C-alpha positions as CSV (number, residue, x, y, z in Angstrom):
1,X,146.6,135.9,67.7
2,X,144.8,138.9,69.1
3,X,142.2,138.6,66.4
4,X,141.7,135.0,67.2
5,X,141.3,135.6,70.9
6,X,138.8,138.4,70.3
7,X,136.9,136.3,67.8
8,X,136.8,133.4,70.2
9,X,135.6,135.7,73.0
10,X,132.9,137.1,70.8
11,X,131.8,133.6,69.7
12,X,131.7,132.4,73.3
13,X,129.6,135.4,74.3
14,X,127.2,134.8,71.4
15,X,126.9,131.2,72.3
16,X,126.2,132.0,76.0
17,X,123.5,134.5,75.0
18,X,121.9,131.9,72.7
19,X,122.0,129.1,75.3
20,X,120.7,131.3,78.1
21,X,118.0,132.6,75.8
22,X,117.0,129.1,74.9
23,X,117.0,128.0,78.5
24,X,114.9,131.1,79.5
25,X,112.4,130.4,76.7
26,X,112.1,126.7,77.7
27,X,111.8,127.5,81.4
28,X,109.2,130.2,80.7
29,X,107.1,127.9,78.5
30,X,107.4,125.1,81.1
31,X,106.4,127.4,83.9
32,X,103.4,128.8,82.1
33,X,102.3,125.3,81.1
34,X,102.7,124.0,84.6
35,X,100.6,126.9,86.0
36,X,97.8,126.1,83.5
37,X,98.1,122.4,84.3
38,X,97.8,123.0,88.0
39,X,94.8,125.3,87.5
40,X,93.1,122.7,85.4
41,X,94.0,120.0,88.0
42,X,92.8,122.1,90.9
43,X,89.6,123.0,89.2
44,X,88.9,119.4,88.3
45,X,89.7,118.4,91.9
46,X,87.3,120.9,93.3
47,X,84.5,119.8,91.0
48,X,85.1,116.1,91.6
49,X,85.1,116.5,95.4
50,X,81.6,117.9,95.1
51,X,80.5,114.9,93.0
52,X,82.2,112.0,94.8
53,X,82.6,110.9,98.4
54,X,85.9,111.3,100.2
55,X,86.5,107.6,100.4
56,X,86.7,107.4,96.6
57,X,89.7,109.7,96.7
58,X,91.2,107.5,99.3
59,X,90.9,104.4,97.1
60,X,92.3,106.3,94.1
61,X,95.3,107.4,96.2
62,X,96.0,103.7,96.8
63,X,95.7,102.9,93.1
64,X,98.0,105.8,92.2
65,X,100.5,104.7,94.9
66,X,100.6,101.2,93.6
67,X,101.0,102.4,90.0
68,X,103.8,104.8,91.0
69,X,105.5,102.2,93.0
70,X,105.5,99.7,90.1
71,X,106.5,102.5,87.7
72,X,109.5,103.4,89.7
73,X,110.4,99.9,90.7
74,X,110.7,99.1,87.0
75,X,112.4,102.4,86.1
76,X,115.7,101.8,84.5
77,X,116.2,105.4,83.5
78,X,114.9,105.3,79.9
79,X,114.1,109.0,79.7
80,X,117.4,110.2,81.4
81,X,119.3,107.6,79.4
82,X,118.2,109.3,76.2
83,X,118.7,112.9,77.5
84,X,122.1,112.2,79.0
85,X,123.5,109.9,76.2
86,X,125.6,111.1,73.3
87,X,123.5,108.7,71.2
88,X,120.3,110.4,72.2
89,X,119.4,111.2,68.6
90,X,120.4,107.8,67.1
91,X,117.3,106.0,65.7
92,X,118.7,102.6,66.7
93,X,119.2,103.7,70.3
94,X,115.8,105.3,70.4
95,X,113.9,102.3,69.0
96,X,115.6,100.0,71.5
97,X,114.6,102.3,74.4
98,X,111.0,102.5,73.0
99,X,110.8,98.7,72.7
100,X,111.9,98.4,76.4
101,X,109.3,101.0,77.3
102,X,106.5,99.0,75.6
103,X,107.5,95.7,77.3
104,X,107.7,97.6,80.7
105,X,104.1,98.9,80.3
106,X,102.7,95.4,79.6
107,X,104.7,94.0,82.6
108,X,103.2,96.6,84.9
109,X,99.7,95.6,83.9
110,X,100.4,91.9,84.6
111,X,101.8,92.8,88.0
112,X,98.8,95.0,88.9
113,X,96.5,92.1,88.0
114,X,98.4,89.9,90.4
115,X,98.3,92.5,93.2
116,X,94.6,93.0,92.6
117,X,94.1,89.2,93.0
118,X,96.1,89.3,96.2
119,X,94.0,92.2,97.6
120,X,90.8,90.3,96.7
121,X,92.0,87.2,98.6
122,X,93.1,89.4,101.6
123,X,89.7,91.1,101.6
124,X,87.9,87.7,101.6
125,X,89.9,86.5,104.6
126,X,89.6,89.9,106.4
127,X,93.3,90.4,106.6
128,X,92.6,94.2,106.3
129,X,89.8,95.7,108.3
130,X,86.7,96.3,106.0
131,X,86.6,100.1,106.8
132,X,90.2,100.6,105.6
133,X,91.2,101.5,102.0
134,X,93.1,98.3,101.5
135,X,90.1,96.3,102.7
136,X,87.6,97.8,100.3
137,X,86.1,95.3,97.8
138,X,86.1,98.0,95.2
139,X,89.9,98.4,95.2
140,X,90.9,95.3,93.1
141,X,88.8,95.9,90.0
142,X,89.6,99.6,90.0
143,X,93.3,98.9,90.2
144,X,93.2,96.5,87.2
145,X,91.2,98.8,84.9
146,X,93.2,101.9,85.9
147,X,96.5,100.1,85.2
148,X,95.6,99.8,81.5
149,X,97.0,103.3,81.4
150,X,100.5,101.8,81.8
151,X,100.1,99.7,78.6
152,X,98.8,102.7,76.7
153,X,101.6,105.0,78.0
154,X,104.2,102.4,77.1
155,X,103.5,103.1,73.4
156,X,104.2,106.8,73.7
157,X,106.7,107.9,71.0
158,X,110.4,108.4,71.8
159,X,110.0,111.7,70.0
160,X,108.4,113.0,73.2
161,X,111.7,112.5,75.0
162,X,114.0,113.8,72.2
163,X,111.9,116.9,72.1
164,X,112.6,117.4,75.8
165,X,116.3,116.6,75.3
166,X,116.6,119.4,72.7
167,X,114.4,121.8,74.8
168,X,111.7,121.9,72.1
169,X,109.0,122.0,74.6
170,X,106.1,123.6,72.7
171,X,104.8,120.4,71.2
172,X,105.1,118.5,74.5
173,X,103.2,121.3,76.3
174,X,100.4,121.2,73.8
175,X,100.0,117.4,74.0
176,X,100.0,117.5,77.8
177,X,97.4,120.2,78.1
178,X,95.1,118.6,75.5
179,X,95.3,115.2,77.1
180,X,94.7,116.7,80.5
181,X,91.7,118.7,79.4
182,X,90.1,115.7,77.6
183,X,90.7,113.5,80.6
184,X,89.1,116.0,82.9
185,X,86.0,116.5,80.7
186,X,85.5,112.7,80.6
187,X,86.0,112.6,84.3
188,X,83.5,115.3,85.0
189,X,80.9,114.0,82.5
190,X,80.9,110.5,83.9
191,X,81.0,111.9,87.4
192,X,77.8,113.8,86.8
193,X,76.2,110.7,85.3
194,X,77.4,108.0,87.7
195,X,78.7,109.6,90.9
196,X,81.1,106.7,90.7
197,X,84.8,106.1,91.2
198,X,84.9,104.8,87.6
199,X,84.7,108.4,86.4
200,X,88.2,109.0,87.9
201,X,89.5,105.8,86.2
202,X,88.0,106.6,82.8
203,X,89.5,110.1,82.9
204,X,93.0,108.7,83.4
205,X,92.7,106.2,80.6
206,X,91.4,108.8,78.1
207,X,94.3,111.2,79.0
208,X,96.9,108.5,78.5
209,X,95.4,107.5,75.1
210,X,95.3,111.1,73.8
211,X,98.8,111.7,74.9
212,X,100.2,108.6,73.3
213,X,98.4,109.1,70.0
214,X,99.4,112.8,69.7
215,X,103.1,112.0,70.5
216,X,103.2,109.9,67.3
217,X,101.1,112.2,65.2
218,X,102.2,115.7,66.3
219,X,105.9,115.6,67.3
220,X,108.6,115.5,64.6
221,X,111.2,112.7,64.6
222,X,111.5,109.0,63.9
223,X,108.7,106.5,63.4
224,X,109.2,104.0,66.2
225,X,109.4,100.3,65.6
226,X,110.3,97.3,67.7
227,X,114.0,96.8,67.9
228,X,116.6,95.5,70.4
229,X,120.1,96.5,69.6
230,X,122.8,94.8,71.7
231,X,125.1,97.9,72.1
232,X,122.1,100.1,73.0
233,X,120.9,97.6,75.5
234,X,124.3,97.5,77.1
235,X,124.4,101.3,77.5
236,X,120.9,101.4,78.9
237,X,121.8,98.6,81.4
238,X,125.0,100.2,82.5
239,X,123.3,103.6,83.1
240,X,120.0,102.2,84.3
241,X,121.0,99.7,86.9
242,X,121.8,102.5,89.4
243,X,118.6,104.4,88.3
244,X,116.7,101.2,89.1
245,X,118.3,101.0,92.6
246,X,117.6,104.7,93.1
247,X,114.0,104.4,91.9
248,X,113.3,101.5,94.2
249,X,114.5,103.4,97.2
250,X,112.8,106.6,96.1
251,X,109.4,105.0,95.4
252,X,109.4,103.2,98.7
253,X,110.4,106.4,100.6
254,X,107.8,108.7,99.1
255,X,104.9,106.3,98.9
256,X,105.4,104.5,102.2
257,X,103.0,107.0,103.9
258,X,99.9,105.9,101.8
259,X,100.8,102.2,101.9
260,X,101.2,102.3,105.7
261,X,98.3,104.7,106.5
262,X,96.0,102.7,104.1
263,X,96.3,99.8,106.5
264,X,95.8,101.7,109.8
265,X,93.4,104.5,109.1
266,X,89.9,104.7,107.5
267,X,89.4,105.4,103.8
268,X,87.8,108.7,104.7
269,X,90.8,109.9,106.7
270,X,93.1,108.7,103.9
271,X,91.0,110.7,101.4
272,X,91.3,113.8,103.5
273,X,95.1,113.3,103.7
274,X,95.0,112.8,99.9
275,X,93.4,116.2,99.5
276,X,96.2,117.9,101.5
277,X,98.8,115.9,99.6
278,X,97.3,116.9,96.2
279,X,97.4,120.6,97.1
280,X,101.0,120.2,98.3
281,X,101.8,118.4,95.1
282,X,100.2,121.1,93.0
283,X,102.4,123.8,94.7
284,X,105.5,121.6,94.4
285,X,104.6,120.8,90.8
286,X,104.6,124.4,89.7
287,X,108.4,124.4,89.7
288,X,109.3,120.7,89.9
289,X,108.3,120.3,86.2
290,X,111.3,122.4,85.4
291,X,113.6,119.7,86.7
292,X,112.1,117.2,84.2
293,X,111.7,119.5,81.2
294,X,114.6,122.0,81.5
295,X,117.1,121.3,84.3
296,X,118.1,117.7,83.3
297,X,118.6,118.6,79.6
298,X,120.5,121.8,80.4
299,X,122.8,120.1,82.9
300,X,123.3,117.1,80.7
301,X,124.3,119.3,77.8
302,X,126.7,121.3,80.0
303,X,128.2,118.1,81.3
304,X,128.9,116.9,77.8
305,X,130.8,120.2,77.2
306,X,133.0,120.6,80.3
307,X,132.9,120.4,84.1
308,X,133.4,124.2,84.3
309,X,130.4,124.8,82.2
310,X,128.3,122.4,84.4
311,X,129.3,124.3,87.6
312,X,128.5,127.7,85.9
313,X,125.0,126.5,84.9
314,X,124.3,125.0,88.3
315,X,125.3,128.2,90.1
316,X,122.9,130.1,87.8
317,X,120.0,127.7,88.3
318,X,120.1,127.2,92.1
319,X,119.0,130.6,93.5
320,X,115.6,130.8,91.8
321,X,114.7,127.2,92.7
322,X,115.9,127.6,96.3
323,X,114.0,130.9,96.9
324,X,110.9,129.5,95.4
325,X,110.8,126.4,97.4
326,X,111.8,127.9,100.8
327,X,109.6,131.0,100.4
328,X,106.6,128.9,99.3
329,X,107.1,126.6,102.3
330,X,106.7,129.6,104.6
331,X,103.7,131.0,102.6
332,X,101.9,127.6,102.6
333,X,102.5,127.2,106.3
334,X,100.7,130.5,106.9
335,X,97.9,129.9,104.4
336,X,97.2,126.2,104.7
337,X,94.0,126.1,106.8
338,X,92.6,129.2,104.9
339,X,93.2,127.5,101.5
340,X,91.3,124.4,102.6
341,X,88.5,126.5,104.1
342,X,88.1,128.5,100.9
343,X,88.3,125.6,98.4
344,X,86.6,122.8,100.2
345,X,83.5,122.1,102.3
346,X,83.5,121.3,106.0
347,X,84.2,117.6,105.5
348,X,87.8,118.4,104.5
349,X,88.6,121.0,107.2
350,X,91.0,118.7,108.9
351,X,93.2,118.7,105.8
352,X,94.4,122.3,106.7
353,X,96.8,121.3,109.5
354,X,98.1,118.4,107.4
355,X,98.9,120.8,104.5
356,X,100.8,123.0,106.9
357,X,103.0,120.1,108.0
358,X,103.6,119.0,104.4
359,X,104.8,122.5,103.6
360,X,108.1,121.8,105.4
361,X,108.9,119.1,102.7
362,X,109.3,122.0,100.2
363,X,112.4,123.1,102.0
364,X,114.1,119.9,101.2
365,X,112.7,119.4,97.7
366,X,115.0,122.1,96.5
367,X,117.9,119.6,96.7
368,X,116.4,117.8,93.7
369,X,118.6,120.1,91.6
370,X,121.6,118.1,93.0
371,X,120.0,114.7,92.4
372,X,119.4,115.8,88.9
373,X,123.0,116.9,88.6
374,X,124.2,113.5,89.7
375,X,122.3,111.9,86.8
376,X,123.4,114.6,84.3
377,X,127.1,113.8,85.1
378,X,126.5,110.1,84.7
379,X,126.7,109.3,88.4
380,X,123.3,107.9,89.2
381,X,124.8,105.9,92.1
382,X,125.0,109.2,94.1
383,X,121.3,109.6,93.6
384,X,120.7,106.0,94.7
385,X,122.7,106.6,97.9
386,X,120.6,109.7,98.8
387,X,117.3,107.8,98.2
388,X,118.4,104.8,100.2
389,X,119.1,107.0,103.2
390,X,115.6,108.6,102.8
391,X,114.0,105.2,102.7
392,X,115.6,104.1,105.9
393,X,114.7,107.3,107.6
394,X,111.0,107.3,106.7
395,X,110.7,103.6,107.5
396,X,111.9,104.3,111.0
397,X,110.1,107.6,111.6
398,X,106.7,106.8,110.1
399,X,105.5,104.1,112.5
400,X,107.2,105.6,115.5
401,X,105.6,109.1,115.1
402,X,102.2,107.6,114.1
403,X,102.0,105.5,117.2
404,X,103.2,108.4,119.4
405,X,101.2,111.3,117.8
406,X,98.7,109.8,115.4
407,X,98.1,111.0,111.8
408,X,99.8,114.4,112.3
409,X,102.9,112.7,113.7
410,X,103.1,110.4,110.6
411,X,102.9,113.5,108.3
412,X,105.8,115.0,110.1
413,X,107.8,111.9,109.3
414,X,106.8,112.3,105.6
415,X,107.8,116.0,105.6
416,X,111.0,115.9,107.6
417,X,112.7,112.6,106.8
418,X,114.9,114.1,104.0
419,X,116.9,115.8,106.7
420,X,118.7,112.5,107.1
421,X,120.2,112.7,103.6
422,X,121.6,116.3,104.1
423,X,125.1,115.3,105.3
424,X,125.7,113.2,102.2
425,X,124.3,115.9,99.9
426,X,126.7,118.5,101.4
427,X,129.6,116.1,101.1
428,X,128.8,115.4,97.4
429,X,128.3,119.2,96.8
430,X,131.7,119.9,98.3
431,X,133.2,117.1,96.1
432,X,131.8,118.8,93.0
433,X,133.2,122.1,94.1
434,X,129.8,123.7,94.8
435,X,129.6,124.0,98.5
436,X,128.9,127.6,99.8
437,X,127.8,127.5,103.5
438,X,127.2,131.2,103.6
439,X,124.7,130.9,100.7
440,X,123.1,127.8,102.3
441,X,122.3,129.8,105.4
442,X,121.3,133.1,103.8
443,X,118.8,131.5,101.5
444,X,116.9,130.1,104.5
445,X,115.7,133.7,105.1
446,X,113.2,133.1,102.3
447,X,111.0,131.1,104.7
448,X,110.2,133.9,107.2
449,X,109.7,136.2,104.2
450,X,107.2,133.8,102.7
451,X,105.5,133.2,106.1
452,X,105.1,136.9,106.8
453,X,103.7,137.4,103.3
454,X,101.2,134.7,103.9
455,X,100.1,136.3,107.2
456,X,99.7,139.7,105.5
457,X,97.7,138.1,102.7
458,X,95.4,136.5,105.2
459,X,94.8,139.8,107.0
460,X,94.0,141.5,103.7
461,X,91.5,138.8,102.8
462,X,89.8,139.0,106.2
463,X,89.6,142.8,106.0
464,X,88.0,142.6,102.6
465,X,85.6,139.9,103.8
466,X,84.8,141.6,107.1
């Protein structure tokens, strides 16, 4: 018995070292890839802002918002369904999910065409003011052509998801970087030739096409074919119905700003806000990619093992994420105006204060680790409840603060509305046996540390420049 106990302990230790090593390797790859991706994205953004007028970015922000809204409104959790399911490597299940994905992409294009027709009619009858983004006559055709990317992306191989499920991220990273670089080169080339918004559209289409083709050619796994299996459909529906509810609430909550502001401010002002939002998203994206590529697969795997293992993994994962988000929020608040001044010309100077306000949202983004946990344990209804609260909060705060304080007031609504969901988050955390109030308070010290670091960095730069 003693030998058995010692052997089991040794095997458990070996397993833990292997798992943690695999997680560390996957997280490291994902982080490096995300840094490269954000550098490419930022570099492309800097180049394109010098080639195109600000109102073009305002129009594209509306297009991206519509696409994101439709994407999430039709999201029944196909990716998390594969990652979380015990049938995640079954070809029948995978082909059923892939078929649904193809049909979803085609449906999104049809809906975008109908929306574009509605916008064209609204423009003809002056429902939106001509100087707003929604009133622009260029918006409907741009929306239709850009939405072809949803059809292309619908054919992406299910091997892309299974690679993520098994933390085999190298192939995914290579595909993402290649498609991003190709899309950017097309964008810059056409931008130089045309100085037109169509360069942004073409770049997105080429990136989607390259990613889809490489997912079939480069990644190991099954050859997808059209199939609808009744049992697989039932599993996807049972899991996905709450994902759909959650996605509807989430997409309305996080995109209401651009939809609302697009109707009440000029396309130029919306473009400036889009610049601040892009920079915030770049900072957020440096770590948020880990939720998609590492955290969900890791927590889903732990959940399939035992609740104890899930809690252990979550306790290990939280501190790095929390410190990053809170510390970076303080850093970005200190550096926001200087970042805009260094990277952009005078036309975009007013994006600095907007970036500072948006930085507060990072403090609450750290709770994504819990919404990911809810999905990993097969409780997407918890995630749905959180997102419904966020939707109600932003719907109330956005028009009130805009009418009272203008654009900056609206951005405060965008950044701070997640506060409304904190009581439910903490109640669910306690229910899962993960509540530690002392930790929740101590980790907030990362904000002043980040802020002071930002101030020190600013002074160093000024001394060097002066």
